[in-house]
C-alpha positions in Angstrom: 33.9 -57.0 -34.0 36.7 -59.1 -32.6 40.3 -58.1 -33.2 42.2 -60.3 -35.6 45.6 -58.7 -35.5 47.4 -55.7 -33.9 50.7 -54.1 -34.8 53.4 -54.7 -32.2 53.2 -51.0 -31.2 49.4 -51.0 -30.8 49.7 -54.2 -28.7 52.3 -52.7 -26.4 50.3 -49.5 -25.9 47.2 -51.5 -25.2 48.8 -54.2 -22.9 50.3 -51.4 -20.8 46.7 -50.5 -19.8 45.9 -54.0 -18.5 46.8 -55.9 -15.4 47.9 -59.0 -17.3 51.0 -60.8 -16.1 54.0 -61.5 -18.3 52.8 -64.9 -19.4 49.3 -63.8 -20.3 50.8 -60.9 -22.3 53.0 -63.3 -24.2 50.1 -65.5 -25.0 47.9 -62.7 -26.2 50.8 -61.2 -28.2 51.3 -64.6 -29.9 47.7 -64.6 -31.0 47.1 -60.9 -31.8 50.5 -59.9 -33.2 52.0 -63.1 -34.5 48.7 -64.5 -35.8 49.1 -67.9 -34.1 46.2 -70.2 -33.2 45.0 -70.0 -29.6 45.2 -73.8 -29.2 48.8 -73.8 -30.3 49.7 -71.0 -27.9 47.9 -72.8 -25.1 49.8 -76.0 -25.7 53.1 -74.2 -25.9 52.5 -72.5 -22.5 51.0 -75.4 -20.8 47.6 -73.6 -20.4 44.1 -74.2 -21.5 42.7 -72.6 -24.6 40.2 -70.8 -22.4 43.1 -69.1 -20.5 44.6 -67.9 -23.7 41.1 -66.7 -24.8 40.8 -64.7 -21.5 44.1 -63.0 -22.1 43.1 -62.1 -25.7 39.8 -60.8 -24.4 41.5 -58.6 -21.9 43.6 -57.0 -24.6 40.4 -56.6 -26.8 38.6 -54.8 -24.0 41.5 -52.5 -23.3 41.9 -51.8 -27.0 38.3 -50.8 -27.4 38.4 -48.6 -24.3 41.5 -46.8 -25.4 40.8 -46.2 -29.1 38.7 -43.6 -30.8 35.8 -45.3 -32.6 36.1 -45.0 -36.3 39.6 -43.6 -36.3 41.8 -46.4 -34.9 43.2 -49.0 -37.2 42.3 -52.7 -37.1 43.0 -55.6 -39.3 40.1 -57.5 -40.9 39.8 -60.1 -43.6 37.3 -59.4 -46.4 36.7 -60.8 -49.8 36.7 -57.7 -52.0 36.8 -56.9 -55.7 40.5 -56.5 -56.6 40.3 -52.9 -57.6 38.6 -51.9 -54.4 41.0 -53.9 -52.3 44.0 -52.2 -54.0 42.5 -48.8 -53.5 41.7 -49.4 -49.9 45.2 -50.7 -49.3 46.7 -47.6 -50.9 44.4 -45.4 -48.7 45.5 -47.2 -45.5 49.2 -46.8 -46.4 48.8 -43.1 -47.2 46.9 -42.6 -43.9 49.7 -44.3 -42.0 52.3 -42.0 -43.6 50.3 -38.8 -43.0 51.1 -36.8 -39.9 48.3 -34.3 -40.5 45.4 -35.5 -38.4 42.9 -33.2 -39.9 43.9 -34.2 -43.4 43.6 -37.9 -42.5 40.2 -37.4 -40.9 39.0 -35.6 -44.0 40.2 -38.4 -46.3 38.6 -41.0 -44.1 35.3 -39.1 -44.1 35.3 -38.8 -47.9 36.1 -42.5 -48.3 33.5 -43.6 -45.8 30.8 -41.4 -47.5 31.6 -42.9 -50.9 31.3 -46.4 -49.5 28.0 -45.6 -47.8 26.6 -44.2 -51.1 27.7 -47.2 -53.1 26.1 -49.5 -50.5 22.8 -47.6 -50.7 23.0 -47.8 -54.5 23.4 -51.6 -54.4 20.7 -52.1 -51.7 18.2 -50.0 -53.7 18.7 -52.1 -56.8 15.9 -54.5 -57.7 
C-alpha cells in the first residue's frame, strides 16, 4: 500500500532515517504532508516528476522499515457507509488520545476481529 499522507511529526521522524538532502525532503514533505501533486512540486522545484517520485519512495521505504506492521497510523481514502466511517473516525481519535499502549492494542484487536467477521459474513452470502 502506498502512503497517501503522513502527519508532520511522522514525516520528520521518518525523514531523519533517510539520506535525503534538504530539497528532496522538502519535495517529499509537500507531497506526503501537504497533499500536493507530484507534478506541481516538481515544477516548483525545477525538477522532474520522477525525481519527486524518488524522494517520496525513499520516505515510503523508511516509513515501512521503521513502523510496526498493523499498529502504525496511515491515511487512506475509502468509500464507506456513513455509520461505519463515523465510528472508525471516532476510534482513530480515541486511539490517538490514549497513552495506554496495551489498551490501544486491545481496542485495535477487537475492532479488527469485528471487521474480519463482518467481511466473512458478506463473502459467505449467496
